[in-house]
NULO-683823 format. One record per residue (C-alpha): x, y, z; residue number from 1. Coordinates in steps of 0.001 Angstrom, whole numbers, padded with zeros to 6 digits. Last residue first. Layout:
// NULO-683823
(site (X, Y, Z), NUM),
...
***
This chain:
// NULO-683823
(site (032467, 232677, 179110), 233),
(site (033418, 230796, 175505), 232),
(site (032005, 227239, 177180), 231),
(site (032272, 224942, 174414), 230),
(site (028983, 222574, 174011), 229),
(site (029302, 219319, 176498), 228),
(site (030713, 216128, 174816), 227),
(site (034046, 215953, 176209), 226),
(site (036314, 213291, 175108), 225),
(site (039235, 212345, 176935), 224),
(site (042688, 210780, 176652), 223),
(site (044253, 209539, 179877), 222),
(site (047068, 207362, 178389), 221),
(site (044635, 204300, 179365), 220),
(site (042411, 206266, 177064), 219),
(site (044817, 206299, 174200), 218),
(site (046004, 202853, 174757), 217),
(site (042421, 201575, 174426), 216),
(site (041466, 203194, 171441), 215),
(site (044359, 202741, 169314), 214),
(site (043335, 199370, 167869), 213),
(site (045527, 199758, 164539), 212),
(site (042495, 199365, 162710), 211),
(site (040131, 201168, 164906), 210),
(site (041952, 204480, 165591), 209),
(site (043088, 204511, 161666), 208),
(site (039320, 204963, 161159), 207),
(site (037320, 202871, 158559), 206),
(site (035489, 205186, 156046), 205),
(site (035753, 202846, 152946), 204),
(site (038988, 204423, 151550), 203),
(site (040510, 203729, 155013), 202),
(site (039770, 199749, 154948), 201),
(site (041003, 199536, 151056), 200),
(site (044500, 201163, 152672), 199),
(site (044479, 198593, 154964), 198),
(site (043721, 195826, 152797), 197),
(site (046912, 196930, 150100), 196),
(site (048795, 197967, 153107), 195),
(site (049081, 194233, 154575), 194),
(site (051021, 193591, 151054), 193),
(site (053556, 196516, 151429), 192),
(site (054238, 195248, 154694), 191),
(site (054847, 191714, 153802), 190),
(site (057005, 192613, 150678), 189),
(site (058986, 194917, 153267), 188),
(site (059566, 191932, 155628), 187),
(site (060613, 189711, 152874), 186),
(site (062857, 192345, 151262), 185),
(site (064392, 193110, 154463), 184),
(site (065023, 189215, 155610), 183),
(site (066722, 188911, 151964), 182),
(site (068781, 192149, 151882), 181),
(site (070183, 191606, 155630), 180),
(site (073489, 190647, 154812), 179),
(site (074110, 192911, 151680), 178),
(site (073294, 195927, 154389), 177),
(site (070052, 197833, 152991), 176),
(site (070741, 201732, 152588), 175),
(site (068333, 204102, 152406), 174),
(site (067911, 207252, 150460), 173),
(site (064895, 209884, 150269), 172),
(site (061065, 210334, 150184), 171),
(site (061528, 211227, 146319), 170),
(site (063330, 208137, 145732), 169),
(site (066533, 206083, 146627), 168),
(site (067541, 202451, 147104), 167),
(site (070589, 201574, 148049), 166),
(site (071791, 198048, 148041), 165),
(site (075321, 196650, 150046), 164),
(site (077944, 195483, 147383), 163),
(site (080463, 197989, 148794), 162),
(site (079732, 198659, 152542), 161),
(site (077618, 202033, 153072), 160),
(site (077484, 203738, 156857), 159),
(site (074577, 206461, 156653), 158),
(site (075720, 209634, 158044), 157),
(site (074841, 211383, 154516), 156),
(site (077184, 209019, 153207), 155),
(site (079720, 207314, 155412), 154),
(site (082362, 205199, 153596), 153),
(site (083147, 201549, 153491), 152),
(site (086018, 201107, 150856), 151),
(site (085175, 200366, 147392), 150),
(site (086933, 203254, 146051), 149),
(site (089724, 205517, 147557), 148),
(site (090694, 209427, 148115), 147),
(site (093969, 210768, 146560), 146),
(site (094293, 214438, 145806), 145),
(site (095011, 216362, 142681), 144),
(site (091859, 216400, 140342), 143),
(site (090299, 219295, 140765), 142),
(site (086641, 220611, 141022), 141),
(site (083918, 223113, 139169), 140),
(site (081482, 225097, 140776), 139),
(site (077843, 224709, 139183), 138),
(site (076306, 223453, 142532), 137),
(site (073181, 221483, 143155), 136),
(site (073506, 220385, 146835), 135),
(site (073934, 217365, 148894), 134),
(site (072602, 214828, 145738), 133),
(site (070478, 212427, 144788), 132),
(site (071309, 211579, 141081), 131),
(site (069108, 209727, 138554), 130),
(site (070564, 209062, 134919), 129),
(site (067321, 210236, 132732), 128),
(site (069117, 211431, 130127), 127),
(site (067206, 214524, 129784), 126),
(site (067122, 214670, 133674), 125),
(site (071024, 214532, 133676), 124),
(site (071601, 216966, 130981), 123),
(site (068898, 219431, 132838), 122),
(site (071395, 218727, 136112), 121),
(site (074435, 219965, 134420), 120),
(site (076022, 220373, 138185), 119),
(site (076198, 218041, 141207), 118),
(site (077381, 218951, 144707), 117),
(site (078341, 216560, 147868), 116),
(site (077212, 214000, 149525), 115),
(site (076825, 212184, 146390), 114),
(site (073954, 209186, 145847), 113),
(site (074385, 208081, 141878), 112),
(site (072677, 206548, 139483), 111),
(site (072065, 203209, 137535), 110),
(site (075623, 202222, 136198), 109),
(site (076200, 199984, 133728), 108),
(site (079700, 200792, 132369), 107),
(site (078425, 203186, 129496), 106),
(site (076237, 204654, 132391), 105),
(site (079331, 205379, 134179), 104),
(site (080837, 207413, 131312), 103),
(site (077649, 209476, 130461), 102),
(site (077113, 210551, 133938), 101),
(site (080835, 211534, 134086), 100),
(site (080276, 213432, 131048), 99),
(site (077123, 215050, 132414), 98),
(site (077706, 216250, 135729), 97),
(site (079813, 215157, 139181), 96),
(site (081715, 216993, 141730), 95),
(site (079767, 220273, 141525), 94),
(site (081476, 221585, 144828), 93),
(site (079148, 220994, 147899), 92),
(site (082061, 220193, 150093), 91),
(site (081584, 218835, 153931), 90),
(site (084649, 216945, 155068), 89),
(site (086527, 213693, 153750), 88),
(site (083762, 213285, 151203), 87),
(site (081021, 210207, 150598), 86),
(site (080102, 208886, 146690), 85),
(site (077986, 206423, 146772), 84),
(site (078003, 204737, 142496), 83),
(site (074575, 202527, 142252), 82),
(site (075667, 199330, 140598), 81),
(site (073382, 197588, 138375), 80),
(site (075605, 196587, 135205), 79),
(site (079409, 196842, 136839), 78),
(site (081344, 199882, 137826), 77),
(site (084753, 199473, 138709), 76),
(site (086198, 201574, 135502), 75),
(site (083867, 204656, 136670), 74),
(site (085250, 204807, 140284), 73),
(site (088649, 205924, 139114), 72),
(site (087080, 208904, 137228), 71),
(site (085166, 209780, 140449), 70),
(site (088233, 209476, 142184), 69),
(site (089487, 212397, 140734), 68),
(site (086354, 214258, 141763), 67),
(site (088537, 217243, 143923), 66),
(site (086500, 220093, 145789), 65),
(site (087111, 218610, 149257), 64),
(site (088550, 215046, 149085), 63),
(site (086425, 211973, 147965), 62),
(site (086066, 208580, 149166), 61),
(site (083917, 206188, 146787), 60),
(site (081499, 203509, 146974), 59),
(site (080550, 200789, 144488), 58),
(site (077171, 200227, 145968), 57),
(site (074423, 197710, 144214), 56),
(site (071584, 199041, 142760), 55),
(site (068154, 200828, 143379), 54),
(site (067375, 204655, 141966), 53),
(site (064853, 206863, 141229), 52),
(site (064284, 210484, 139792), 51),
(site (060924, 211610, 139619), 50),
(site (061593, 215051, 139908), 49),
(site (065097, 216355, 139344), 48),
(site (068264, 216453, 141272), 47),
(site (066739, 213799, 143736), 46),
(site (067561, 214999, 147467), 45),
(site (070160, 213687, 149927), 44),
(site (069475, 216786, 152957), 43),
(site (067303, 213820, 154520), 42),
(site (070343, 212483, 156085), 41),
(site (070731, 208989, 155086), 40),
(site (068361, 206515, 156417), 39),
(site (069171, 202858, 157468), 38),
(site (067239, 202214, 160363), 37),
(site (063421, 202431, 160954), 36),
(site (063375, 198479, 162067), 35),
(site (064409, 197319, 158473), 34),
(site (061107, 197010, 157355), 33),
(site (060441, 200690, 158170), 32),
(site (062951, 201905, 156143), 31),
(site (062213, 199337, 153406), 30),
(site (058513, 200540, 153507), 29),
(site (059491, 204463, 153565), 28),
(site (062521, 203877, 150942), 27),
(site (059410, 202466, 148259), 26),
(site (059757, 198752, 146951), 25),
(site (059847, 197147, 143891), 24),
(site (063785, 198223, 143687), 23),
(site (063932, 195635, 147103), 22),
(site (062941, 192824, 145093), 21),
(site (065128, 193503, 141817), 20),
(site (068434, 193868, 144339), 19),
(site (067212, 190580, 145773), 18),
(site (067339, 188904, 142688), 17),
(site (070641, 190730, 141632), 16),
(site (072192, 189008, 144749), 15),
(site (074332, 191633, 146901), 14),
(site (077680, 192329, 145569), 13),
(site (080763, 191211, 146780), 12),
(site (083757, 193422, 145685), 11),
(site (087139, 192643, 143736), 10),
(site (088517, 195605, 142727), 9),
(site (089627, 197669, 146162), 8),
(site (090990, 200865, 144947), 7),
(site (093206, 202032, 147983), 6),
(site (094780, 205717, 147777), 5),
(site (093389, 206592, 151282), 4),
(site (092375, 203470, 153349), 3),
(site (095214, 203642, 156027), 2),
(site (095014, 200506, 158156), 1),
***
């Protein structure tokens, strides 16, 4: 089926209560809790320091140098959504800026992830609209070629379905499939809580070698400790 030129107006979003639980976690914790899956490529970076987002995905498939479908997507945004925009081929043009952010926020968007360029960074920071993008680029775009909205997309090498949860912070962007959101929230919260105790033990000078029982496996792998003075002769 050809999904170009399609806008799906009805999508199933992840339960908001699960989104809230995942929003309280960080990207690294969620990624580990998912079995080290779900990360987008590290070139997707926040356009200003401190940007962070979490929400349900409204997906957009763009054509290179063309942001027509961003405007189409704004109509499909509901409160708590994150717009996730992929492109049919690599493009770093400025697909998004202050005016689109104003429009999307008016419909409840909590931010944007775009595998392309973004501009108006100072204005986006001033309005605290978080964007994670492939590039910051002032180059403008046209409105001439159809893409799609709310179809599965590959953004930053990660598959995103409409309604999945997208979480982004200073460490990157992670996608949590809707069907896995409850299990990932459970596993992520357990991991976070376990780290509280480990952090206290490390702060008290206990070594990770002992906390994680590494000494035996290291010895079995052949690690040797040499107590003799180093011989430089």
